[in-house]
MDTraj code that builds the backbone (N, CA, C; nanometers):
import mdtraj as md
import numpy as np

residues = "UNK UNK UNK UNK UNK UNK UNK UNK UNK UNK UNK UNK UNK UNK UNK UNK UNK UNK UNK UNK UNK UNK UNK UNK UNK UNK UNK UNK UNK UNK UNK UNK UNK UNK UNK UNK UNK UNK UNK UNK UNK UNK UNK UNK UNK UNK UNK UNK UNK UNK UNK UNK UNK UNK UNK UNK UNK UNK UNK UNK UNK UNK UNK UNK UNK UNK UNK UNK UNK UNK UNK UNK UNK".split()
xyz = np.array([
    [-2.0311, 0.2770, 0.7224],
    [-2.0587, 0.2060, 0.7962],
    [-2.0937, 0.2256, 0.8940],
    [-2.2325, 0.1482, 0.9265],
    [-2.2841, 0.1595, 1.0372],
    [-2.2614, 0.0927, 1.1754],
    [-2.3012, 0.2091, 1.2757],
    [-2.1678, 0.1540, 1.4382],
    [-2.3088, 0.1311, 1.5109],
    [-2.2440, -0.0349, 1.5402],
    [-2.3230, -0.0655, 1.6193],
    [-2.3627, -0.0294, 1.7210],
    [-2.4801, 0.0361, 1.7834],
    [-2.4746, 0.0764, 1.9652],
    [-2.4658, 0.0175, 2.0684],
    [-2.4272, -0.1228, 2.0284],
    [-2.4448, -0.2055, 2.1410],
    [-2.2351, -0.2562, 2.1711],
    [-2.1424, -0.1844, 2.0420],
    [-2.0264, -0.2375, 2.0897],
    [-1.9681, -0.0991, 2.1448],
    [-1.8712, -0.0449, 2.2236],
    [-1.8259, 0.0558, 2.2985],
    [-1.7131, 0.1090, 2.2012],
    [-1.7247, 0.2239, 2.1805],
    [-1.6251, 0.2503, 2.0908],
    [-1.4670, 0.1906, 2.0753],
    [-1.4257, 0.1730, 2.2286],
    [-1.2897, 0.1044, 2.2754],
    [-1.2887, -0.0421, 2.2127],
    [-1.3832, -0.1090, 2.2612],
    [-1.4273, -0.2247, 2.1975],
    [-1.3917, -0.2100, 1.9949],
    [-1.4964, -0.1799, 1.9358],
    [-1.4424, -0.1422, 1.8262],
    [-1.3747, -0.1187, 1.7883],
    [-1.2593, 0.0061, 1.8441],
    [-1.0818, 0.0162, 1.8463],
    [-1.0491, -0.0607, 1.8464],
    [-1.0646, -0.1603, 1.9605],
    [-0.9587, -0.2968, 1.9745],
    [-1.0016, -0.3827, 1.8242],
    [-1.1141, -0.4243, 1.8040],
    [-1.1483, -0.4498, 1.6497],
    [-1.0195, -0.4467, 1.5637],
    [-1.0705, -0.3253, 1.5017],
    [-0.9685, -0.2637, 1.4309],
    [-0.8471, -0.2601, 1.4488],
    [-0.7876, -0.2537, 1.5762],
    [-0.6376, -0.2032, 1.6107],
    [-0.5764, -0.3654, 1.5295],
    [-0.6730, -0.4845, 1.6076],
    [-0.5938, -0.6478, 1.5422],
    [-0.5828, -0.6724, 1.4479],
    [-0.7099, -0.6300, 1.3766],
    [-0.6691, -0.6556, 1.2468],
    [-0.5685, -0.6488, 1.1498],
    [-0.5766, -0.4959, 1.2103],
    [-0.4450, -0.4313, 1.0931],
    [-0.3487, -0.4914, 1.1967],
    [-0.3127, -0.5076, 1.2607],
    [-0.1808, -0.5981, 1.3117],
    [-0.2142, -0.7687, 1.2590],
    [-0.2985, -0.7927, 1.2792],
    [-0.2990, -0.9315, 1.1659],
    [-0.2768, -0.9389, 1.0324],
    [-0.2790, -0.7992, 0.9110],
    [-0.3160, -0.7942, 0.7996],
    [-0.0770, -0.7079, 0.8420],
    [-0.0706, -0.6976, 0.8971],
    [0.0937, -0.6537, 0.8947],
    [0.1447, -0.7134, 0.9111],
    [0.1173, -0.8652, 0.9977],
    [0.2141, -0.9542, 1.0103],
    [0.1675, -1.0554, 0.9007],
    [0.0921, -1.0326, 0.7935],
    [0.0580, -1.1559, 0.7659],
    [0.1604, -1.0632, 0.6810],
    [0.1887, -0.9547, 0.6208],
    [0.2725, -0.8847, 0.5358],
    [0.4504, -0.9868, 0.6098],
    [0.4776, -0.9274, 0.6689],
    [0.5862, -0.9751, 0.6891],
    [0.6188, -1.0498, 0.8159],
    [0.5973, -1.1821, 0.8656],
    [0.6473, -1.2890, 0.9231],
    [0.6645, -1.4309, 0.7502],
    [0.6242, -1.3956, 0.6507],
    [0.6810, -1.4811, 0.5692],
    [0.8272, -1.4336, 0.5365],
    [0.7790, -1.3454, 0.4491],
    [0.9333, -1.2389, 0.4510],
    [1.0458, -1.3057, 0.4973],
    [0.9912, -1.2542, 0.6838],
    [1.1376, -1.3089, 0.7465],
    [1.1345, -1.4331, 0.7772],
    [1.0322, -1.5121, 0.7813],
    [1.0978, -1.6441, 0.7696],
    [1.1310, -1.6955, 0.6332],
    [1.0849, -1.6467, 0.4973],
    [1.2197, -1.6634, 0.4013],
    [1.3514, -1.7009, 0.3751],
    [1.3357, -1.5506, 0.4863],
    [1.5068, -1.5002, 0.4955],
    [1.5996, -1.5966, 0.5959],
    [1.5233, -1.6491, 0.7296],
    [1.5598, -1.7160, 0.8238],
    [1.6100, -1.9020, 0.6961],
    [1.5371, -1.9287, 0.6136],
    [1.5491, -2.0700, 0.5323],
    [1.6550, -2.0329, 0.4276],
    [1.6587, -1.8718, 0.4145],
    [1.7750, -1.8247, 0.3058],
    [1.9434, -1.8740, 0.4149],
    [1.8849, -1.8138, 0.4855],
    [1.9922, -1.8327, 0.5823],
    [2.0799, -1.9376, 0.6052],
    [1.9965, -2.0319, 0.6459],
    [1.9945, -2.2058, 0.6412],
    [2.0601, -2.3046, 0.5400],
    [1.9634, -2.2345, 0.4223],
    [2.0152, -2.2918, 0.3187],
    [2.1154, -2.2277, 0.2239],
    [2.1776, -2.1482, 0.2720],
    [2.2516, -2.0631, 0.1590],
    [2.2156, -2.0141, 0.0529],
    [2.0657, -1.9708, 0.0390],
    [1.9369, -1.9544, -0.0903],
    [1.9781, -1.8015, -0.0477],
    [1.9147, -1.7372, -0.1584],
    [1.8929, -1.6107, -0.1731],
    [1.7613, -1.5822, -0.2085],
    [1.6936, -1.6349, -0.2532],
    [1.5652, -1.6401, -0.2829],
    [1.4025, -1.6408, -0.2691],
    [1.4566, -1.6998, -0.0926],
    [1.3427, -1.6840, -0.0295],
    [1.2418, -1.5997, 0.0475],
    [1.3912, -1.4976, 0.0675],
    [1.3090, -1.3903, 0.1686],
    [1.2375, -1.3180, 0.0708],
    [1.3198, -1.2757, -0.0178],
    [1.2064, -1.1631, -0.1312],
    [1.0281, -1.2473, -0.1669],
    [1.0899, -1.3778, -0.2003],
    [0.8983, -1.4888, -0.2057],
    [0.8788, -1.4796, -0.1213],
    [0.9129, -1.4704, -0.0278],
    [0.8199, -1.4495, 0.1556],
    [0.7676, -1.3478, 0.1280],
    [0.8354, -1.1982, 0.1392],
    [0.7909, -1.0857, 0.1067],
    [0.6172, -1.0591, -0.0065],
    [0.6599, -1.1587, -0.1164],
    [0.5643, -1.1334, -0.2272],
    [0.4442, -1.1819, -0.1868],
    [0.4776, -1.3233, -0.1437],
    [0.3371, -1.3586, -0.0985],
    [0.3040, -1.3307, 0.0748],
    [0.3980, -1.2609, 0.1307],
    [0.3140, -1.1729, 0.2156],
    [0.2444, -1.0503, 0.1894],
    [0.2651, -1.0156, 0.0737],
    [0.1594, -0.8727, -0.0154],
    [0.0510, -0.9311, -0.0950],
    [0.0444, -1.0510, -0.0997],
    [-0.0300, -1.1116, -0.1727],
    [-0.1660, -1.1410, -0.0937],
    [-0.1120, -1.2125, -0.0127],
    [-0.2037, -1.2595, 0.1322],
    [-0.2788, -1.1396, 0.1696],
    [-0.2083, -0.9979, 0.2199],
    [-0.2527, -0.8786, 0.2707],
    [-0.3340, -0.8709, 0.1701],
    [-0.3173, -0.7588, 0.0842],
    [-0.3764, -0.7472, -0.0622],
    [-0.5009, -0.8631, -0.0535],
    [-0.5487, -1.0035, -0.0318],
    [-0.6321, -1.0667, -0.0141],
    [-0.6915, -1.0776, 0.1290],
    [-0.6641, -1.0251, 0.2866],
    [-0.7416, -1.0012, 0.3930],
    [-0.8309, -0.8837, 0.3546],
    [-0.7459, -0.7820, 0.3268],
    [-0.7736, -0.6016, 0.3120],
    [-0.9369, -0.6318, 0.2011],
    [-0.9058, -0.6650, 0.0911],
    [-1.0288, -0.7264, -0.0164],
    [-1.1700, -0.8234, 0.1013],
    [-1.0723, -0.9154, 0.1146],
    [-1.2372, -0.9563, 0.2759],
    [-1.2935, -0.8561, 0.3405],
    [-1.1921, -0.7757, 0.4031],
    [-1.2449, -0.6495, 0.4964],
    [-1.3497, -0.5444, 0.4053],
    [-1.3151, -0.5173, 0.2493],
    [-1.3788, -0.4136, 0.2172],
    [-1.5665, -0.4717, 0.1467],
    [-1.6701, -0.3742, 0.2288],
    [-1.8034, -0.4588, 0.2973],
    [-1.8324, -0.4154, 0.0384],
    [-1.9335, -0.5400, 0.0339],
    [-1.9560, -0.5485, -0.0961],
    [-2.0896, -0.4049, -0.1095],
    [-2.0471, -0.3897, -0.2617],
    [-2.1389, -0.3533, -0.3293],
    [-2.1925, -0.4128, -0.4239],
    [-2.3613, -0.3940, -0.4804],
    [-2.3997, -0.4321, -0.6017],
    [-2.4409, -0.3334, -0.6401],
    [-2.4862, -0.3634, -0.7842],
    [-2.5094, -0.2295, -0.9144],
    [-2.5969, -0.1662, -0.8318],
    [-2.5509, -0.0164, -0.9157],
    [-2.6303, 0.1056, -0.8202],
    [-2.8293, 0.0619, -0.9485],
    [-2.8700, 0.1186, -0.8657],
    [-3.0703, 0.0673, -0.9170],
    [-3.0547, 0.2257, -1.0171],
])
top = md.Topology()
chain = top.add_chain()
for i, resn in enumerate(residues, 1):
    res = top.add_residue(resn, chain, resSeq=i)
    for name in ("N", "CA", "C"):
        top.add_atom(name, md.element.get_by_symbol(name[0]), res)
traj = md.Trajectory(xyz[None], top)
């Protein structure tokens, strides 16, 4: 990845920290919300379903962060 000379290293690090935090929360919060709904409704399947949905959302977010590369000539 080519580094932009106008952006400070601390600023670039903060951008990556915020991206990692957002992806981590997108994995964790759906499972917690599903567990909360499970406790309210007396069910037992929404917590694990929430974690699976969160994992899928995190994989999608990570795939959008990776640079696209075309076929090698």
